[in-house]
C-alpha positions as CSV (number, residue, x, y, z in Angstrom):
1,X,-4.6,-12.5,11.8
2,X,-5.9,-11.3,8.6
3,X,-9.6,-11.0,10.8
4,X,-8.2,-9.1,13.7
5,X,-6.2,-6.9,11.2
6,X,-9.5,-5.8,9.4
7,X,-12.0,-5.8,12.9
8,X,-9.5,-3.6,14.9
9,X,-7.0,-1.8,12.4
10,X,-8.4,-0.9,9.2
11,X,-11.7,0.2,10.3
12,X,-9.9,3.3,11.0
13,X,-8.5,4.0,7.9
14,X,-11.5,3.6,5.3
15,X,-12.0,6.9,3.4
16,X,-15.5,5.9,2.7
17,X,-14.8,5.6,-0.9
18,X,-15.8,2.0,-1.4
19,X,-13.4,1.6,-4.6
20,X,-10.6,2.6,-3.2
21,X,-11.5,1.3,0.2
22,X,-11.9,-1.6,-1.1
23,X,-8.7,-1.8,-3.2
24,X,-6.3,-0.4,0.2
25,X,-7.7,-4.0,1.4
26,X,-7.0,-5.9,-1.3
27,X,-3.0,-4.5,-1.0
28,X,-2.7,-4.2,2.8
29,X,-4.0,-7.9,2.9
30,X,-1.3,-8.9,0.3
31,X,1.5,-7.3,2.7
32,X,0.2,-9.6,5.2
33,X,0.4,-12.4,3.1
34,X,4.4,-11.2,2.8
35,X,4.8,-11.4,6.4
36,X,3.7,-15.1,7.1
37,X,5.8,-16.4,4.2
38,X,8.5,-18.9,5.0
39,X,11.1,-18.0,2.5
40,X,12.3,-15.3,0.2
41,X,10.9,-17.1,-2.9
42,X,7.5,-17.2,-1.6
43,X,7.5,-13.7,-0.7
44,X,9.3,-12.0,-3.6
45,X,6.1,-13.5,-5.0
46,X,3.6,-11.9,-3.2
47,X,5.5,-8.2,-3.4
48,X,5.5,-9.0,-7.4
49,X,1.6,-9.2,-6.7
50,X,1.3,-6.0,-4.6
51,X,3.2,-4.5,-6.7
52,X,0.9,-4.9,-9.5
53,X,-2.3,-4.3,-7.2
54,X,-0.5,-1.2,-5.8
55,X,0.3,0.0,-9.3
56,X,-3.1,0.1,-10.7
57,X,-4.7,1.0,-7.5
58,X,-2.5,4.4,-7.6
59,X,-3.9,5.0,-11.2
60,X,-7.7,4.2,-10.3
61,X,-6.7,6.6,-7.1
62,X,-5.1,9.3,-9.3
63,X,-8.0,8.7,-12.2
64,X,-10.7,9.5,-9.0
65,X,-8.8,12.6,-7.7
66,X,-8.6,13.9,-11.4
67,X,-12.7,13.4,-11.7
68,X,-13.0,15.0,-8.2
69,X,-10.8,18.3,-9.4
70,X,-9.0,17.3,-5.9
71,X,-6.6,20.7,-5.6
72,X,-3.5,18.7,-4.9
73,X,-2.9,15.7,-6.9
74,X,-0.2,16.8,-8.5
75,X,1.7,16.5,-5.0
76,X,-0.1,13.3,-3.8
77,X,1.2,11.6,-7.8
78,X,4.3,12.8,-6.4
79,X,4.1,10.8,-3.4
80,X,2.9,7.9,-5.0
81,X,5.9,7.6,-7.4
82,X,8.3,7.9,-4.5
83,X,6.2,5.2,-2.7
84,X,6.6,2.8,-5.6
85,X,10.0,3.9,-6.0
86,X,10.9,2.7,-2.4
87,X,8.7,-0.5,-2.8
88,X,10.1,-1.4,-6.0
89,X,13.6,-1.0,-4.6
90,X,13.1,-3.0,-1.4
91,X,11.7,-5.8,-4.2
92,X,15.2,-5.8,-4.9
93,X,16.6,-6.1,-2.2
94,X,14.0,-9.2,-1.5
95,X,15.5,-10.7,-4.8
96,X,19.3,-10.0,-4.6
97,X,18.8,-11.9,-1.7
98,X,20.3,-8.7,0.8
99,X,17.5,-8.3,3.0
100,X,20.7,-8.0,5.6
101,X,19.6,-7.9,9.3
102,X,16.1,-7.1,8.7
103,X,13.9,-9.9,9.2
104,X,11.0,-10.4,6.5
105,X,8.0,-10.0,9.3
106,X,9.7,-6.8,10.1
107,X,10.0,-5.7,6.3
108,X,6.6,-6.3,5.7
109,X,5.3,-4.4,8.5
110,X,7.2,-1.3,8.2
111,X,5.8,-1.8,4.5
112,X,2.5,-2.2,5.7
113,X,2.9,0.7,8.4
114,X,4.0,3.1,4.9
115,X,1.0,2.2,3.2
116,X,-1.7,3.0,6.5
117,X,0.0,6.2,7.2
118,X,-0.3,7.1,3.8
119,X,-3.9,6.6,3.4
120,X,-4.4,7.9,6.9
121,X,-2.7,11.1,6.5
122,X,-3.1,11.8,2.2
123,X,-5.6,9.7,1.4
124,X,-8.3,11.0,4.2
125,X,-7.8,14.0,2.2
126,X,-9.3,13.2,-1.1
127,X,-12.0,11.6,0.5
128,X,-13.6,14.5,1.8
129,X,-12.7,16.5,-0.8
130,X,-15.8,18.4,-2.0
131,X,-15.5,20.6,-5.4
């Protein structure tokens, strides 16, 4: 599944900033792993890893934007905070086994889509920024 994802989808979301692209790929791989988990315990473990990698990525990305003197850094940081809070809430929901009618696979797909949308609509802006 990851190979197909890499070849058919991720290639369209590259920013052209090698370190950011590598980190994006790492967090997206983890979300694909969440979708493939067979139980909530495994999924929460993968989600913990995702949260750790995602936070490190956000810090690195914000430092990169600061070095670029990217004019929309404050707004971008706010989006990061909102996404991180949303993922933290989802993880809490999973951990408390209150997943409701949403399947694990649908959750992972939704999270994956949010990351891809963020890369496509927001990270592409800093990727093309020339100070």
